[in-house]
N, C-alpha and C positions, 0 to 999 in steps of 0.2 A: 424565548429562544432567540439567539442572535441572528442577524442577517446573514452572517457567514455560514452558520450551521444550516439555516434554511436553504441557502443557495447550494451547499454541498450535498444536501440530502436529495436533491433532484437529479436523477440520472447518473450516468457515468462521466467521469472527468479525466481528460488527459493529464498526466503528471510527468514530472521529470525526476528520475532517480538521482538523489543528491550523493556526491562523492563516490559514484559508481560509474566506471568507464568500460567495464567488460563483465562477462558472465562469471568469471572467477571472483571478482570483487563482490558481486551480488551474493554468491555462495558464501563468502566470508561473512557478510552481513547477516545472512540467514543463520549461519553457524553460531554467531554470537547473540542472535535473537533480536536484532533490530535493523530495520531498513528505513532510511529517511527519504521522504518524498516531498516534492514541491508542487503546489497547485499554481501554475503560472497565470491562470485566468482569474485570480482573485486580486483584490487591491493590495499591492505590495508583494504578492507571491507568498502564499502561506506554506510554511515548512512544518511537516509533522514527522515525528519519529513513530514508526509503527512497530510495536513489539510483535514478533512473529509467533503465532500460535502453531507450534510444530505438530500438534495433533491433527490439524486441518490443512497442512501443507500438501499441495498436489504437485508432485514432481515426476509422475509416471512417464510422461513424454518428454522429459527434459534431459539434455546432456550438457552439463556445465563445461566440460572439457572442450567440446566442439562449439559451444555457444548456440545450441539448437533447442527448439521447443518453446512451449508456452507454460509458464509457471503461474500457479494460482496460490496466493497466500492471504491469510486473514490475520487480523489482530484487533484487539479491543483498545480503544482510546477514550479519553475525555477531552472534549473541545468546548470551550466556553461553558463549562459545567454540565455538559450533556454527554452521557455515556453513548458511545457509538461503536458499531462493528464496521471495520474497514476491510474491504475485499479488493485485492489488487490482481490484475492479470498483466503479466509481463512477458513480452516476447524477448527471448534471450539473444536472438540474432541482432535485432535492432536496438534493444533495451528500451523500446517504446512501451509505455504502460498506461493503463487506465484504472481508475479507482472508483468504486461505489461505496457510499456510506449509508448505513441504516441505523436508526435510533434503536437502542436496546431498551427493553422494558426495565423498569426499576427493580424488578425481582431478580434480574440477571446481572446486576452491576457487581 
């Protein structure tokens, strides 16, 4: 496994939402099924496109129109040939987000 994947598998990481400046733009990304994030604390700043798993999207406490609430979204990605589950928690008011990654078992790829 690469050093990048090893690093990102440990704990939650602050990320920056790419090309998103407000809650409505975030909703548009969710509606098309893709949200881009950047890990600023990696060498060069790693940018990943996260395909949104709409079945696991948690929007119960979210108001996109007012920009309130905390959104939880998940998506499956492959990074450096490793299948990962990405879970993001995003505060709609500040657009601050943190992401956790976990390695998926080979049977669930």
